[in-house]
N, C-alpha and C positions, 0 to 999 in steps of 0.2 A: 377193507381196501384202503391203502394209504392215499391221502389227498395229493393231488398234483401240485407241484410247486409253481410259483409265479412265473409269468413270462418275462423274458429279459431280452431286449433287442429283437423282438419278434420270434425268438426261439424258445420252445418249451424246455423246462428243466425236469429231468428225470432222476429218480434214484436208481440204484442197481436193480435190474430184474433178477430176482433170486427165487427160482421156483422151489429150491430145496427147502427154504424156510416158509414157503407158502405166501410170501409177500411179493405181490406182482403189481407194480404201479402201471396203470393204463395198459392192461394186458392186450387190449385190442390195438393199442398204438404200436406195441411191439410186433403184433401180427402184421400190421400195415407196413411197417418198415421192412420186415422180412419179405413180404410179398413184393414190395417195390424193388428190393435188391435182386430179385429173380427176374425182373423185367429186362429182356435183352436190350442192350444199348443205353441203359439209364445211368449207371455209375453213381458213385458217392457224391460227386459235384452237383449233378442234376437233382439228386434227392435233397441235398441241402437247399438248392434253389426252390424246390417244391415246398419244403417245410417253411422256408422263409416267406414264401408267397401266401401259403394257405394256413400257416401256423402249426399244423399237425399233418402227419402222414395220412391219418384217417380222412381228414378233410380233402387232401389231394386225391385220394381214391374215390371220394364222393363227388368230386367236381365234374362238370360237364366237359365235353370235348372242346368247345370254344374257350371255356375257362382255362383248361390245361394249356391250350395253345398260346395263351397270353404270357406264360412263364418263359423267360429267356432260356433258350436251349432246348425247349420242348416243341418239336415239330409235330405235324398232324399224325404221321405214321407212328411216332413214339407215343403220342397221347393215346392213340387207339390201342397200343400194346398195354399201356398202363391200365386202361379200363377193362381189359380182358381178365376174366376171373379164372385163371388157369392154374393157380399155385396154392390153392387152399390145402390140398393134401400134403404138399411139401412143408408148408408153414406149420401145420399141426404136428407133423413128424419131427420137425426141428424142436418144437416146444417140449415134446415128449422126451427127446434125447437130452435136452438141456436139464430136465429134472433128473433123469437117470444118471447123468454124468456129474451131477451136483456142481454144475458150472454156473456162471453168471454172464450177463450181457451188459456192457457199458455202451451208452450211446454218445454220440458227439455232443449232445446237449446236456449230458449228465455232469454235475459238478465234480464227480469222481473220475471223469475222463482225463487222461494225462494232459496237463496244460501245455507242456512242450510240444506234444503231438498236434495239438490244435493249431499251432503256428505254422505248420508246413502248408504247401500250396494245395495239397489234395489229401487231407486226413480221411481216414475211414469213417463211415457213418456208424458202424457197429463194431465192437470188439468182443468176441467170445473170450471168456477168461476163466481159467482154473487157478486157484491160489488167491493171493490178495496183493493189490497194489498199496503202497504207502506213500505218504506225502514226501518223504526224503528220497523217493525214487526219482525225483527230479534231478538229484545229484547223481547222474548216471553217465557212464562212458561205455560205448560199444567197442567190443574187441572182435575183429573178424579176420578171416584169412583162408588159406587153402585147406582143402579136405585131406591133403596128404603132406603135412609139414615135415621138414627135415628135423633131425634131432635138435639143431640150433633153434628152429622155429618153435618146437615144442617147449624148449626151455624158456625162450623169450615170452611166449604166451602165458606160461605158468607163472613166471616171475611177475609179469605185469598185472595179471589178474589177482595174484596173491597180495601184492603190495598195495594196489589200488583199492581192493576190497578192505584191506586193513585201515585205509584212510577214510572209510565210510562211503565210498562210491558204490553204487549199484552197477553190476556188470550186465550189459545187454548183449545178446548175440542170437544166432539163428538156429541153435540146436543141431547144426549139421555136423558131419564127421570132421575130425581134425581140429583146427584152431577153435572153432565154436565150442565143441565138446570140452576141450581143455579149459577154456575160459569159464564156462558154467561150473564144471566140476571143481575147479580150483577155488572159485569164490565160495562154493558151498562148504568145501573142506576146511576153510579158514573162517567160517562163521559169518561170511558176508551174504549180501542179497544179490540175486540174479534174476533176470527176466529173459525168457525165451520167446521168440516170435516165429510162428510156424507158417509154412507155405501150404498147409493142408488144414483139414478140420481137426479140432481138438481130440477127436476120437480115432485119428489115423496117425499111428506112430511112424515117423520117418526121420532118420533111419530107424529100422525096427530094433536095432541093438540098443537104442537110447531110451527104451521104454522105462527102465529103472531110473535113469537120470531125469526123465520127464516127471515122474512121480515125486522125486526128491525136490525138484524145482517147485512143483505145486505146493509142497509142504512148507518150503522156506522162502518162497518168492512168488512168481507168477508166470504162467504160460498164456500167451495171447495169440489170437488169430482173427483176421477179418473174414475168413472163409467159413462157410456153414459146416455143420457136422456131416461127415461122409465125404467131404471134398478131398480128392486125391492130390498127392504132391506133384502136380503137373508142372512142367518146366516154365510155363508162362506165369505161374503164380509167384515165382521167387523174386523177379525184379520188383514187383509191387510190394512183396513182403519186405524187401530191403529198405523201402522208404519209411516203413514203420520202425525198423531198427535204428536208422539214423535220426528219425524224428523224435524218438524217445530220449535221446542222449544229448549231452552238451557237446560231445565230440566223438569221433570215430578213430580208433587205432587199428591200422592194418599191419599185420605181422608178416606173413608171406602170402603172395598172391600173384597169379598170372595177369597179363594185361587185359584179358577179356573175361576176367572172373567176376563172380557175384560180389566179392569184397570190393573190387574197384567200382562197381555200380553203386554200392553203399557209400563209398567215399565220395564219389561225385555227387550223389544225392545230398550228402552232408554239406557240401559246398553250397548247393542250391538252397539248403535250409539255413544257411548262415551259421553253421556249426564248425568247430575246429576239426581239422584233419591231421592226424599224426601217423607217422610211418617209422617202422624199425628197419634200418639198413641191413643188407645181407651181402653175401658174396656175389661178385660180378659174374662168377661162373655158374651160379644157380639161377635157372630160368624163373624160379618162384620169387626171386628178388626183383624181377622186372617191374611188377606192379608198385611196390613201395618206392623203388628208385624213380619211377615215372612221377609219382606223387611228390617226391622230394624235389625233383626238377621243376615241378609246377608250383612249389611254394609250401608244401606240407611241412609240419614241424618234425625235425629229426629227433627221434627218441632213443636215448641211451639209458635213461633211468626214469622212474616215475616223477622225479623233480621236473623233467622237461614237460610232462603232461600237466602237473598240478599248477605250475606257474602260469601256463597259458589259460587254464580254466578260470582264473580270476576274471578275465574279460568276459567269459561266458556267463559267470554268475552275476556280473554287473548288468549284462545285456538282458538276461531272462529272469533274474531274481532267483534266490535260493528258496527251497522248500522250508516251510515252517514245521519243524518236527521236534519231538521230545528232547529235552536237554539230557545229555548222557554224562553228567558230571562224574559218575562213578566209573567211567570207561578207563581202562588201563592205558597209560601213555608210556612211550619210551623215554629214555633219560633226557634226550635233547628237547622233546616236546614238553616234558615236565618242567624243565628250566624256563622255557618260553612262557608257559602258563603261569609259573610262579612270578615272573617278571611283570606280568600284566595286572591291572586292577580296574576299578570302575572309571578311573581317570584315563582318557585317551593317551596313548604313547605312539610316537612316530616310529616307523620301521627303522629309520637311521639311528634313532636313539637306542632301540633294541639291539641293533647290529653292533653299536659301540660297546654296549654293556656285555653282550653275550659272546662277541668275537666269533660270529659264525659267518661263513660265506653268504653273500646276499641271496643267491639262488636257493641255497639250502634253507635259509631262514624263511624265505617267502613260501616255499613248498610246505614247510612245517606249520607255518601260520595258516595256510589254506587247509591243511589237515585238521587243525583245531577248529577252524571255521566249519568244516564239513561235519564235525562232531557236535556242532552247536555249543561249543564251549566259549568261543570268542566271536566278536563281530568286527568286521572292517568298516570304518567310517570313511567318508571322503577325505582325500589327501593322504592316503596310506597310514591312517591312524587306526589303532587296534584297542579294543576294550574287552574285558571279561563280560560274559553274559550273566 
């Protein structure tokens, strides 16, 4: 059994629970977390409070009733529910399915838990995962929209996903019909990474026609859910699922969406998470343009090309920091990016100096510089100075 990592700020550090490989760190702790999650009325925020107070979920379950009532947000009725031993069969069944499905569990305290997701107000305590997350998945953009896009919406979603994936961005979406499916599939078709967030258990395919796409994402990206195995795609799950979509990304791009759609919920959550919101304008005669147009009225960034997205993401990279990932010096570059890369060296050069030398429009130059930065080929220094890595 692997040794438990050191405590940090009163929180335990876990490795991934991977039953397929037979490596289970604090198996009983995982059992305790699964059991707590089944307690009615507890939620992820109260579990974090319990672990903060008692240091482990096991210690929380071993506490007395008066001790539990000392934790903020834990009233006597809830404390009594925590101490009831009603969920052992459920927990053991979840562990068995975890092994059968060759899945993993990431905890909020695990160093492999997505760091951007930790920054939202109510991050999940557990993430069930099939596939693999990578460090450069921090460089992610969510693409969301209607389940029934117009031909214009399909073309827009495909173009954005294709070109953003080519710049090294991970595409995040919800595996729903329509825009979500187009975003995932396009990223995969062009060699990019994509992450799908489900509103059901990882063993419940919804929509069922996306089972093949689900498996393709697992092979070349990751599928995540905070819901246990067997959880059905109930309507109440999706608003909470949407906070994970926006929480994993530097920004959210809305293609086509109605005013009361899930895509609009995701966009509003992105604003709460201090992430960028982008919207593609559409026809005033199309009701599916109502959502993006409302976002534009409220200050979202209007997107006509990926340059409009990439320029804005500079601020997000400065705010959250970019992932440290493998240098891809052998990556193929287009003609303009090659010129920019050749013009740089280990000596910092200002963007205005590059602009004078290369005679490129400032917005295009900045977007191409960001693309090279995403590929870990160059680095931006304070004062709009750039150097080769």
